N, C-alpha and C positions, 0 to 999 in steps of 0.2 A: 424474412427479415423481421426481427423483433420491433415492436412499436417503440421500444426504448432507444433504438438507434437514433431517433429524431428528437429525443427528450433528454438532453444532456444533464439537466439538473437532477432528474430522477435517477440517472445513472450514478450521479455523485452520492446521493443519499439513500436511495432505495433501489429495488432490483432492476436489473436488466439481465437478460440471458442470451444476448445475441451470439455469444461464443458457443452456445450449445447447438448451433446449426449442424455440427458434426454428428448429431444423434443418428443421422442416416448413414454415417460414414465409417462405422466400425466399432463404436463403443458398445459394450454389452449392457444395454440399458432397458431391456424389456422383459426379462425373464423372472425376476424375483419380485414378489409382492410384499409390500409393507405389512408387517404383523401389527396392525394399528390397534389402538384402544377401541373398545366396542363402540364408543361414541363417534368414531371416525370411520368412514368407508375405506376399504382397501384401495391403495394406489400403487401402481408399478413405478419403477424408477423412471421409465420413459414418460409416464404421465406426470410425474413430479417435475421433470425437465420442461415439459410443455407448460405446466402451471407457472414456473418461474418466468418463462418467456411471455406469457399472456397476462402477467400481473399488471393491474392498473390502479394505483393508489392515488387518491385525490389529495390526501393530506395526512400528516403524522407528526408526532413529537415524541421524544423519548431520550433516555440516557443510555449511552453505549460505553461499555468497559472493555478495554483491551488488556490482556494479560500475556506475558511472555516469560518463558524459561528455556533459553536456548543452550543450556548446559555450559555456560562460560562464566562461572562464579568469579574467577580471577579478573577478567576484563570488566565485569560489572562492578566489582569492588573498586577498581582503580578509577573508573568513570564516576562512581559515586563520590569518591574522595575529591576528584577534580571539580565536582559541582557543575554549575551552569545549567542552562535550560535549552530545550529545543521547542520553540513555539509553544511555551507554556508547560513543557514536560521535561523531566530529567532524562538525559541521554541514556543513563544506565538502565532506566525502566524499559527501554526498547529491547534490552537483552535479558533482564530478569527483573520484572516488576509490573506495574500497572499504570494505565493512563485512562482518563475518563473524559468523555465529550458529551455535550448536549446537542441534539439535532432538532430542527423544525423544518417542515416542508409543506407548502401550500400551492403547488404548481411550479412549473419551470422558472417562473419569474419571481418567486418568493421562497428563498432558501436561506437557512442560517445554520452555521456550525460553530460551537464554542468549545475549544479544547482547553480543559481545565488543568491548572498546575498549582503547586504549592505556593508560588509567588504571584499568582494571578491567572489570567486567561487570555487566549487569542481568539477573537471572533472574526468570522468571515460571513458577511451578510449580502445577499443579492435581493434587491427590491426593484423590480422593473429594470430600468437602464442604469441604476445606481448599484455599485459594488463597493462595500466598505471592508477594510481589513484593519482591525484595531487590536493593539496589545495593551492590556491594562497595566503591565509592569512598567512600561516606558511612557504610557499615556500618549502614544502616537497612533495616528490613523492615516491610512491611504484611501482616498476616494477616487474611484475610477468611474467615469461616465461612459457607458457602452453606446456605440452607434448601432444602427440596425443590423448590420452584417455580423458584428461581434456578438450581439445579443442572441441572434439566431444560431450562431455557431457554437454558443455555449462556452466562450473562453474563460468563464468564471469557474468551470467545472472542477478544476483542481488547482486552487491557488498555490503559487510558488512558496508562500509563507508557511505552508504546512509541509512537514517532512514526508517525502514520498515513501519512506520506509515504514511509516506508521499508518495502517489502515484506519480510516476515520469511522467506518461503519462496517457491519457485517457484509454489506454488498461489495465493498472494495475487496475484502478478503475473498468473497465468493467469486468475483469476476476473475481474479488471478487463477483460482482453482479450475473454474469452468473453461478458461481459455486453454488449459492443458489437456482437456479431454481429447483423446484420439484412440487409435486401435490398441495402444499400450495401457489403456485404462479400463479397469473393471468398475462398472457403475451399478450399485445395488442399493437396497434399503435395509434398514434395521429397526423398523418399528416406529412407535410414536414417542414424542417427548413433550415436556412442558418447559417453555421458555418465557420469562417475563409474564407468567400467569396465563399464557396462551397455548392452545393445542398446536402441535407441529408434527410433521413427518420428518424423518431423518434420512437424508440422501448421503450415500457413502461413495467416495471416489478413491480407488486403490490403484496406485501405479504398479505396473508389472515389471518395469525396467529395473534390473538389479543395481544399476548405478545410482538410482534415486535414493535419497535419504528419507523421503516422505513415505510413511507407512500408509496413512489414510488421511483424507480430508472429509470431515463430516459436516454437512449443512443441515441445520434445522429449519425447515420451510414451513411458514405459517399456513395452517390448514385452511384458513378462510381467505386471507389476503395474498397468499402465495409469494411472500417475500422472505428472504433469509433472515431469521431472527438471531441465529448463532452460527459461527463457523469455528470448528476446532481442527487444528492441524497437528497430527501425531507423527513423531519420528518413528522409524522402524523399531519394532520390539519394545515399545513403551506402552504404558497404560494411562499416562497422564498427558494431556495435550501440551505441546511446546508453545503453541500460540492459540489463544482464544479471543475472538472478537464477538461480543454478544450484547443484545439489548438487555439491560437490567430492568428497564421500565419502558413501555411503549403505549401510545394512544393513537388511534387512527382518525381522530377528529381533525378538522382543518384548524390550524392555530390562528389566534387572533392576529389581525393586521399589525398591531403594535409590536409584535415580536420581530418584525422585519424593518422597523423604523429605528435608525441609529441617531441618537442625540449625543453629539460629542460632549464629554464631561468638561467641567471648568479647567482651563489650562492646557487642554489637549492640543498637540501639534498636528495640523492637518496638511497632508500632501495631496494637492489636487492634480488629477491627471485625466486625460481623455483616452479612450481606447486607441485613437490614432497616435497619441503621444507615445504610448507604450510601444506600438509597432515601429514608430519612427526611431525611438531610442535603440531598439534592437537592430534595425537596419543601419543606423548611423554607426553603431559600434562595430558591426560586421564590415562596413565599408572602410572604416578607419583602420581596422586590422589588415584588410586586404591591401589598402594603400601602403601601409607600412611594410608589408611583406614584399610588395612589388619594388619598393625603393631599397630593400635590404635593411630596413630599420627594425628595431625591436617593436613588437606589436603590443607589449604589455602583458602578454599571456606567458605562463611558465613554459620553458622549453621542455618538451617531452621526448620520450624515447621512441615514440611511434605515433600511430593514428589515434583518433578518439575512440570512445567506448563502442563496442559492437557485441552482438550476441551470436554465439556459436551453437548450433543445434536448435531444438525446439521442444516444447512440452516440458515434462517434468525434469528432463536432464539437460535443459538449455544452460549454457555457461556464459556469463558476462566477462568480457576481457577488455582491458584498458591498459594504458601506460602511465606511469607516474613520472613526474619531473625527474630529469637525470640526477643521479647521485642522492636522491631523496631517501633511499633506504639507509645508506651509509650515514647520512646526516642525522636521520632519526635515531640511529644507534648511539650517537654522540650527544644527543639533546637530553638535558636534564628532565624535561617534561615528557618527551616521547619514549625515552629509553625504557622506563618501567613497563610500558605497554608492549614494546618490541620484545622485551625479555620474556614475556608470557607466551610468545609464539614459538612453536617448535621448529628447530632447524632441520631442514630436509634437503635431499639432493638426489639426482638421478641423471639419466642420459640427457635430460632437458636442461640441466644446470643445477644451481643451488638456490636456496631461498628460505623463506619462513612460511609456516603453515598455521592457519587459524582453523581449529577443528571444533565445531559445535555439534549438537545433537541433530540439527536440522539443516546445516549448511557447512560448506568448507570454503576457505579462501586461501589462495596461494599468492605470495608476493615474491617474485624472483629477485635475485641480487642485481640483475640488470634492469629492474624497474617495470617488469611486466606483472599484471594483476589478472588472476583468474578466480571467479567466484560462482557458486551455484549451490542448489540443494542436492548436491551429488557427493559421492565418495571422493577422498583425496586422489585415489587412483585415476578417476575420470579427469581430474584437473591435470595430473601429470601427463596423461595421454594427449591432451590438447596442447599442453605446454611444449 
C-alpha cells in the first residue's frame, strides 16, 4: 500500500500511486527501458511506477495549466456565448480552452489551491483544523472547522466548490489514468522530457481495448522528486493531446506559513460551519427526503426515470449511466436557451431506441428519448450495446 493512502492532502495536490498496485497483476510494465538523456540513469516502466508510489514531497508551490480540445467546437462556441463561470473558469474552456491554478503544499495540514479566472479566483485553503473556500467575484467565504476525525479522514481533499470535471493538478489526471491500469493496458516508456525546467521520464499507458477512444496517456515523472509534472491524454490516431494538465512552474521548497493564512477582505460575507454541521445538514436532508417518501409526499428532488448514476464496466471502457428527469429531453428541445445545444447533437436510433449523440475526440455521450444517459471515453457503438 502506498504511503499516500494515509496522506489525503498529498493525494489532492501531489502524487499518490496506490492504483498501481496492479503492477503485479498483468500490466506489461517491466520490459522497455527509458531512452533517457545522458544525464539521467535508465529507468524501466516498472521502476517508474514504483518511483511514483514511493514519492515523499515535503513541500511545493507552482502554477498548473490545464488545456483541453475535445473536438467539439460547436458546443464550446455556444457555451462561450452563454458566458458564466465555473468556480472561476469559463465552462467552455473545459471543452476547448485553458484554465490556470496556483498550488501550495506544506504537509497534509497546510494546503492551498487557487483556481484563476478572468473575473477573479476561487481559493481553497486548509490550515490545520481550518478550511476556507473563498470566491473573489462574490467576495463570499465559507469557513469550516474540522474536528479530529474529519481532519484525519481528509474531508477537505476535494472541495465540492471545485468542478469534478476539471483536474486541479497533474496528479488528479494521473490518478484517473493509473486507476485504469489492468491487463488491457500496455505500459512503456518513451525517453526523457523537460517540464517546468526539470528533468523527467515519460511513462506511457496505452489501452488495448478497441472500444476505448483513448490512444495514449503520457505521464512526465520528475526524475528527482518522482511526482507527475505533466499528463497528456491523446485520442486515437492523433498527434496533439486532447487534454494536458501540467506544471508551468514548480518549486519544491516549503511555502511560507502566510500562504495558508486567510484574512477576509473588507466587506466579505463569511459563512461559519463546523464539520459536524455539514454532516448534520446532509443527514437531515436525507432524513427529510426519506420521511416525505414514506408519507407519499414530494421530496423536493426531481422525478427521474430510474435509479441514480452508476458505472458499468471498468478501466478504460467503463461507462457512466444515469437517468434524467422525465420529459427533460423533450422540454430541452422546446427551450430557447437549451434548444441550440440540443440541435448540435446528432440524432441516432437502433434496437435500443432513439436519442441524441454527443461525439467528441475523447468521449461519447448518448441521451435517449426516454431519459437515459450513457457516457464514457468509448465509441458510440459501445454505448449502444449498453443501452
